[in-house]
N, C-alpha and C positions, 0 to 999 in steps of 0.2 A: 667440557668441550661442546656439548649440545647447546648450552646457553650462549657460548661465544659465537657459535655458528648462527644461532637465531639473531643475536645482536648484530652481527656483521650483515646478515641478510636484511634486517630491518633498516640499518643505516644505508645500505645500497639502494633499497627501494624508496626510502622515505627521507633521505637527506638529513642524517643526524647532525652533520656538521652545519653550523649556523653562523657563518662569518658575518652576515648582515643583520643578524638578530631578527629574522623573520618571525612574525606571528603566523602560525600555520593553521590552515583550515582544510579539512578533508571531508569528502562526501563520495557516495557512489556515483556512478555514471550509467544511468539506465538507457540513455539514448543520446545521439548527437544533439537533438533538440534541447534536451535537458541540460547538457553540458554547456551549450551556447548560452542558454538563459542564465546559468550559474556564473559563467565568465562575465557576462554583461552586468549582472548584479554586483559581482566583485569589483568590476571597474567603477561602477557608480559609487560603491562604498569608499573606494580609495580616493575618489574626488572629494567625498564628504569628510574623509579623515586623512588629509595630506600629511606627508612627513613621517608616517609610520610604515615601515615595510611589511607587507603581508604577502603570503604565498598560498596559492590554491593548489591542492594536491588531490585531484580526482582519482578514485580507485575503481577501475573498470570491472573487476571481478573478485570473488572471494572477499567481499568487503568486511564482513563480520570477523572472519578469521584474521585478516590483516590488522584490523583495529585492535583485536584482542592481543595480537602479537606485539604491537606497538605499546599497548598498556603494560603487557607482561615484561617487556624489556625497558620500561621506564622512558620511552621516547614517543609519547603520544602527541598527536597534533594538539594545538591549543583550543581548537573548536572542531567538533565533528557532529555528524548526524547519528541518531539511533532510531530504529524502527519501533513502532508502538508495541508489537507483540514480543519483542526481545528486551524491552526496557526494564521489566521487573528483575531480570538477571543482572543487568548493569547496576541497578539501584541497590540490590542486595550485596553485591560484591564490593561495595564501598570504593568504587573507582572514580566517582563523579563528584564535582565540587558543588556544594549548596549555593544557591544564587540569591538568597534573601538579603544578604548585606548589600549586594549590588542594587537590588530593588529599592532599598531604603534611600540610596543616593540618587538613583535614576528614576525620579518620580514621573518623568515624561513617558516612561515605558508603558504605563497604564494597564496593569494586569486585568482589571475588571472590564476592559474592552474585549477580551477574548470571549467567545461563545462558551456557555457553561460546560458543554460537552468536552471542551479542550482546555479550559482554564486551569484545572487542577489535575489534568491527565498525567503529568510527570512530577507530581508531588509525592513525597515519601516521608512518612513519620513527621508530617507537619511542615516540611521544608520543600521549596521548589528546587528541582534539579534540571529542568529543561522546559522549553516552550515550543509548542507546535508551530512549525514554519508555514504549514498549510494543511489542508485536509482533502480527502477524496471520499466518495461513496460510490458503491456500485449502482448503476442504473441500467436500463435496457436500451441499447442502440438498435434501431431497426431501419432497414433499407426501404425507402419510400416507393421506389419503382417496383421492387419485388412485391411489396404489399399491394400496390395498385393493380399489378398484373394478375395477382391471385384474387382480386376482388375483396381484399380485406381492408376495411375502412378505419380500424382503430387497433392499437396495440393490445395485447392480452393484459388482463388485470388480476388474474388469479392462476393457480396451478393448472386447473382444468382447461382454462382458455389457452395457457401457454402450450400445453400438450396438443390441443386441437389446432392451434395456429401453426405450430411447428410441423405438424403432420401435413397440413395443407400446403406449406411452403417447401416441403421436401420433394424434389422432382428429378427426373431424368430429362433434362432439357434438350439433349441432342439425340435421344432415341437409341442410344447404344446399349441399353440394358443396365447401365450403371448410374447410380445417383451422383449427380454433380452439383446439386444445389440442396443444401440442408436447411432445415428451419432454424437451427440454432447451432452455435459453436460454443463448447464448454471446455473446461480443463479439469483433470483429476488432481486438483490442489485444494488444500484445506480451506484457504481463504475464500474460494469461490463456492464451496459447499456451505460455509457457515451461515450465510443469510437464509438458506433453506432450513437449516437446523433451528435457527432462532424463530423463523416464521412458523415452525411446527411445535414451538414450545420447548425445544431442547437446548442443551448447553454443552460446552466442551468440558467444563469443570464446575464443581459446586463451590460454595463459599469457603470450604476447608481444602480446596484444591484437589479434591478427589475426582478422577476422570469420570465423565458421564457419557462417554462415547458409545457404550454398549446399552444405554437406556433406549427404550422403545422410540421415544420422540426423535432421538438422533438417528437411529437405524432406519426409521421410516423415511426421514428426510433424505438420507443417503440412497435408499432404495428408489425413491422417486427421481432423484437427480441422476443416478446411474441408469435408471429405466429409460430416460430420454435418449441416451446413447445406445443402450441395448436394443431399443426398438427402432433404431436407425432413423430417428427424426432429429437427432443432434449428432455432430461430429466433434472430433478433437483435432487440433491443428496438425499434428503429425500425420494423421490419416489422409489429409488433403495436401500434404507437402508445404504447409505454411509454417512460418517460424513461431507464431503465437496467435492467440485468438483474434487480435486486432488485424493481423495480416490476413487471416482467413476471411474476415468480414470485408476488408478492403478489396480483396480479390474476388468477391462475390461467391465464395464457397458456401456462405451461409447468409440467411436473411436477417438474423438477429444475433446479438452478442451481448453478454453481460460484461460491462467494463466500467472503468472510472474515467475521469476527465483527461487522463494521459492519452486517451485515444483521439481526442479532438485535434491537437496539433499534428499527431501522426497521420491522420487522414488528410488533413490540410496539406501536409508536405508530400505525402506519398500517393494519395488517392483523391485528388481534388475534385474529381468528377462524381464521386459517390454522393448521392442525395440521401440524407438520413435525418431522422429525428430521434429524440430520446424520451423515455417514459420511466416512471418509477418501476421498481422490480415488481413483477406479479406477486401477489401476496398469498400466503397459505392461511393458517388459522389466524394469524395476526400480521400486521405490516412490519417489515423489518428490512434493513439493509446493513451492510458492513461499512463502518467508518474507518478510514485509514488516516493515520497521521504520522509525521516524522518530526522529531525534536532536535533542536540545537542544544548541545550540552558542552560543558567545559570539564575536562578531567582534573582530578586533584593535583596531578603532577604537571599541569600546564606551565610552560616557562614564562608565558606572558598573559596571565589570567585577566589583567585589567584591559589589555588590548583585545583579548578574546571577547570580553563582555561588550566592548564597544561594537565589535562585529555582530555579535548576537543581537544586541539592542537595535542595531540598524536593520539587519536582515528580518527579524521578527517584529520590527516596529512598523508603523503605518507606511512610511515611504518605501522601505525595502519590500514589504509584503505586497504593496500595490504593484510594484514593478514585476515581482516574481509571479504573481497570479494573473497578470493581464492577458495571457494567451489561452487560459482555460486548462492548462496542463494540470493545475490543481487550484484549490479554492481557499479564500482567506479565512483564517481562524479568528480574525478580528471583525466585530460587528461594524465598526466605522468604515473599514475598507470595503466590506461587502455593500454597505449602503451607498457610499460615495461613488462606487464604480459600476453601479447598475447590475449587480449580480442577481438581484431579485426580479428584474424585468427582462433580462436578456433571454431570447427565445430558447436557447440551449441551457445556459447556466442555471436558470431559475428552477429547473427540475432537480438539479443537484442540491440547491439550497433548500428546496421544499422537502427533501429527504432527510435533512438533519434531525428533525424532531423524533423520527423513529429509527435513527441509525444507532448501531451498537459498535463500540470499539472492541478490539481483540487484544486485550492484555492478558497474557498467559503466564501463570506462575509455575512454569517448568523451565528447566535449563534449555538452552537453544536447540538441543538435539530433538526436542519434541516435534519441531516442524518437519524435519526429515522423516522421522518415524511416522507421523500422521500421513504425509504424502506417500510414503512407501505402502502404507496400509490401503490408501485409496487406489493406488496403482495396481495393487493385487486384485482389487475388485474389477477395475476396468480392463486390465490386461491379462489377469490370471484367472478370471471368472470365479474368484472366491466370493461366496455369498456375503452380503454386507454385514450380517450379524456375526458371522464367523470372523471376518476381518477385524471388526471392532472389538470383539472379545479378546482377540490376540493383541490388539493395540493397547487396551486398557492397562494391563500390568506393566507394560513398558513405560507408559506415561506416569504411572504411580511411582516408579523408581526415579523419575526425573523431577520430582517436586523440589521447589526451592524452599529454603528455610531462612527465616529472619535471623 
């Protein structure tokens, strides 16, 4: 009965009936801007491939759960996105189709055009299972007017400077005794912490997938990161009534924010008067930032895998990637697209491109629950005043139980 219910729910949500033989593509919908870009790209592809009916199915919430539900009930879309940090689970559960045979036929796809960091990112046991549609890295956005008003002429370049600059920019601007401008806005989420961990020589897991979260390098990075908030020179979005850190930056609740390129169109659409610049993340012992990527994949049970490959080849090819990345929402994983479209010379984009050599991806060999467990541990530090070491010692055995097996 439970299976029938899940199957009925899946069909209701995702159109199991297929009278027009649609080739289905699903992705999450992080913002109206991203959905608009995706629909424009879809329309462009349909002009490129006339006569074949395709259907776009954006998933606005609980994306991973719904994709897993569709896979489990044997009604997956023909093409969908997977996140980098969750890809090891998909690859090990034997749900995705290998793409090597398509590559042999479609020589124009040019695998070697991808940056080395992303070329083999979704390769497993010697076969390709996906290709990164774009990438992002964390950089530091800073408000030029706030910096100028405080007499700060350059962005911070290391942890000590970040702390000092954030302190100088934290102010009670209206004299009511309450801070209304913070130096920095951060969030208690694992992906935002990880650049600091890597900069401090730490890791989330070792080569055997053993958790390293209770190691000194990891705990020290967490203590520094949390200390910015504890010392009231950084805020989190909910403390200032903002929806997310980009919103807090746009509303001038903070002078600096750690973010990716998705903030660029958001500020353009929502806060066009904000004057900002970007800089590489302030470094710790070494330079590092986090690299994000998302891959197009085809499930083994796709109804129309050949059509799905045509879509993947276009979206992750030169033409589709050029259109998708032109707003700065994300950046091209193909060298030719970056070169041809001025990403290395653009006043904003060039900082993102220059961060690629020291960027680290986050591929995690734990089941997907690791992400919620890690964030719950961080929130216990931020909201529950649990000491960083204690929180990480409690997290480590939980991650140990979530190891993936080949």
